[in-house]
C-alpha positions as CSV (number, residue, x, y, z in Angstrom):
1,M,10.0,-13.9,-12.3
2,N,7.3,-14.9,-14.8
3,P,4.2,-12.6,-14.1
4,K,1.8,-15.5,-14.7
5,E,3.7,-17.7,-12.3
6,S,3.7,-15.0,-9.7
7,K,-0.1,-14.4,-10.0
8,R,-0.8,-18.2,-9.7
9,F,1.4,-18.3,-6.6
10,Y,-0.4,-15.2,-5.2
11,R,-3.8,-16.8,-5.7
12,V,-2.7,-20.1,-4.0
13,C,-1.3,-18.2,-1.0
14,Y,-4.5,-16.1,-0.9
15,R,-6.7,-19.3,-0.8
16,V,-4.5,-20.9,1.8
17,A,-3.7,-18.0,4.1
18,G,-6.8,-15.8,3.4
19,P,-9.3,-17.8,5.5
20,V,-6.8,-18.0,8.4
21,I,-6.2,-14.3,8.4
22,R,-9.9,-13.6,8.1
23,F,-10.6,-15.8,11.1
24,F,-8.2,-14.0,13.4
25,N,-8.5,-10.6,11.8
26,P,-11.9,-10.2,10.1
27,I,-12.4,-7.1,7.9
28,K,-15.3,-4.9,6.7
29,V,-14.7,-3.1,3.5
30,F,-16.1,0.3,2.7
31,G,-15.8,2.3,-0.5
32,D,-15.8,-0.5,-3.0
33,E,-17.0,1.9,-5.6
34,N,-13.6,3.7,-5.3
35,K,-11.7,0.6,-6.4
36,I,-10.5,1.4,-9.9
37,Q,-9.3,-0.9,-12.6
38,G,-5.7,-0.7,-13.8
39,A,-2.7,1.0,-12.4
40,A,-2.9,2.8,-9.1
41,L,-0.6,3.6,-6.1
42,V,-2.5,2.5,-3.0
43,C,-1.5,4.6,0.0
44,A,-2.6,3.7,3.5
45,N,-1.8,4.6,7.1
46,H,0.2,1.9,8.9
47,S,0.2,0.7,12.5
48,R,0.4,-3.1,12.4
49,A,2.4,-5.8,10.5
50,I,-0.9,-7.3,9.4
51,D,-1.9,-4.2,7.4
52,P,-0.7,-5.3,4.0
53,F,-2.6,-8.6,4.4
54,L,-5.8,-6.8,5.3
55,I,-5.4,-4.6,2.2
56,A,-4.9,-7.8,0.1
57,L,-8.0,-9.3,1.5
58,A,-10.0,-6.1,0.8
59,F,-9.0,-6.1,-2.9
60,G,-9.8,-9.8,-3.3
61,I,-8.1,-12.8,-4.9
62,N,-8.2,-11.4,-8.5
63,T,-6.2,-8.3,-7.7
64,Q,-2.6,-8.9,-7.0
65,I,-1.0,-6.1,-5.0
66,H,2.7,-5.3,-4.9
67,V,3.7,-4.1,-1.4
68,L,6.8,-2.0,-0.7
69,A,8.3,-3.6,2.4
70,K,11.5,-2.9,4.4
71,I,14.6,-4.6,3.1
72,E,15.2,-6.3,6.5
73,V,12.4,-8.8,6.0
74,F,13.9,-9.8,2.7
75,R,17.1,-10.9,4.5
76,V,15.4,-13.9,6.0
77,P,16.2,-16.7,3.4
78,V,12.9,-18.6,3.1
79,L,10.7,-15.6,3.8
80,S,12.6,-13.6,1.1
81,Y,11.8,-16.3,-1.5
82,V,8.1,-16.2,-0.7
83,L,7.9,-12.4,-0.6
84,K,9.6,-12.1,-4.0
85,K,7.5,-14.8,-5.5
86,L,4.4,-12.9,-4.2
87,G,5.6,-9.8,-6.1
88,M,6.5,-7.7,-3.1
89,I,9.1,-5.0,-3.4
90,S,12.0,-4.5,-1.0
91,V,13.0,-1.0,-0.1
92,D,15.9,0.3,1.8
93,R,14.4,3.0,4.0
94,G,17.9,4.5,4.8
95,A,18.9,5.3,1.2
96,L,17.6,6.3,-2.2
97,D,16.6,2.9,-3.4
98,V,16.7,3.1,-7.2
99,A,15.9,-0.6,-7.6
100,S,12.6,-0.3,-5.6
101,I,11.6,2.7,-7.6
102,K,12.3,0.9,-10.9
103,S,10.3,-2.2,-9.7
104,S,7.4,0.0,-8.6
105,L,7.3,1.9,-11.9
106,S,7.5,-1.4,-13.8
107,Y,4.4,-2.8,-12.1
108,L,2.5,0.4,-12.5
109,K,3.3,0.6,-16.2
110,K,1.9,-2.9,-16.5
111,G,-1.4,-1.6,-15.0
112,E,-1.0,-3.2,-11.6
113,K,-1.5,-2.0,-8.0
114,V,1.5,-0.9,-5.9
115,V,0.9,-0.5,-2.1
116,I,3.0,2.0,-0.1
117,F,2.7,3.3,3.4
118,P,3.6,7.0,3.1
119,E,4.5,7.3,6.8
120,G,7.4,5.0,6.1
121,T,7.0,2.9,9.3
122,R,4.3,1.6,11.7
123,I,2.7,4.4,13.7
124,S,0.6,3.6,16.8
125,E,-2.6,5.3,17.7
126,H,-0.7,7.4,20.2
127,D,2.0,8.6,17.9
128,S,2.3,10.7,14.7
129,T,4.9,11.4,12.0
130,A,5.1,13.5,8.8
131,A,4.6,11.5,5.6
132,K,7.6,10.9,3.5
133,S,7.5,12.3,-0.1
134,G,8.3,9.1,-1.9
135,A,4.6,8.2,-2.5
136,V,3.6,11.4,-4.2
137,K,6.9,11.5,-6.2
138,L,6.2,8.0,-7.4
139,A,2.6,8.7,-8.3
140,E,3.7,11.9,-10.2
141,R,6.4,10.1,-12.1
142,A,4.2,7.2,-13.1
143,G,1.2,9.4,-13.9
144,V,-1.1,7.1,-12.0
145,P,-3.9,7.8,-9.6
146,I,-3.4,7.6,-5.8
147,M,-6.0,5.5,-4.0
148,P,-6.1,6.6,-0.3
149,V,-7.0,3.9,2.2
150,F,-7.7,4.2,5.9
151,M,-7.6,1.5,8.6
152,P,-8.0,2.2,12.3
153,R,-4.6,2.2,14.0
154,K,-5.9,0.2,16.9
155,K,-6.7,-3.3,15.9
156,A,-7.8,-6.3,17.9
157,M,-7.9,-10.0,17.1
158,F,-11.4,-11.4,16.3
159,K,-12.7,-7.9,16.0
160,K,-13.6,-6.5,12.6
161,T,-11.2,-4.0,11.1
162,A,-12.6,-1.4,8.7
163,V,-10.7,-1.0,5.4
164,I,-11.9,2.1,3.8
165,F,-11.1,3.1,0.2
166,G,-11.3,6.8,-0.6
167,E,-11.8,8.5,-4.0
168,P,-8.7,8.2,-6.2
169,Y,-7.0,11.3,-7.4
170,L,-4.1,12.4,-9.6
171,I,-1.2,14.6,-8.6
172,E,-1.6,17.7,-10.8
173,K,1.0,18.4,-13.5
174,K,3.3,21.3,-12.9
175,D,5.3,23.2,-15.6
176,T,8.1,24.0,-13.3
177,K,10.2,21.7,-11.1
178,R,8.7,21.0,-7.7
179,T,10.6,22.0,-4.6
180,P,11.0,19.8,-1.4
181,E,8.4,22.2,0.2
182,D,6.0,21.4,-2.7
183,Y,6.4,17.7,-2.1
184,A,6.0,18.1,1.7
185,M,2.7,19.9,1.0
186,L,1.5,17.1,-1.4
187,S,2.5,14.5,1.2
188,E,0.5,16.3,3.9
189,E,-2.4,16.5,1.6
190,L,-2.2,12.8,1.0
191,M,-2.2,12.0,4.7
192,N,-5.1,14.4,5.2
193,K,-7.1,12.6,2.5
194,I,-6.4,9.3,4.3
195,Q,-7.2,10.6,7.7
196,A,-10.4,12.2,6.4
197,L,-11.7,8.7,5.7
198,E,-11.8,7.9,9.4
199,P,-15.5,7.4,10.3
200,K,-16.9,9.0,13.5
201,S,-18.4,5.6,14.3
202,L,-18.5,2.1,12.7
């Protein structure tokens, strides 16, 4: 799809849907100074289907984000068309999805923002899971900064949700090939950085 056409469509959808989403799910953004220009892998904790839209609102209309979303939602004909036109990326969570990796790398090389939820699925406030290694591997391969983002797992309609941007950081280069254990540690570090953004009170 033509990138300019996609950006125009994204802005139109933002103008139409943005006020509606804000009415039902208002947000308060913290850490604006940590929003960097250019390519970045935006990594956030995930508990509700609304999360990608809240991140989009937090970035603003002039920053198109490309969210990795489960392939199942792309199997709905009309929804699939809209998601693809918005620049979202389908990912098969049950396999090594080479196409999603290529799409993500392509957007990052163009200096754009890709959003990924390292936990791989929605996690409620009462549950926990280890982060998958895909996010840190992608950031390492692309050589782009990771932008950690925290949102409270418990959200309520008509109540402001905090979207907190943390300080971006790079995965350090390593001369030797990293092991699965190395990536597990890097993934844990990423989730720790995200969790560390949780304020004691808002």
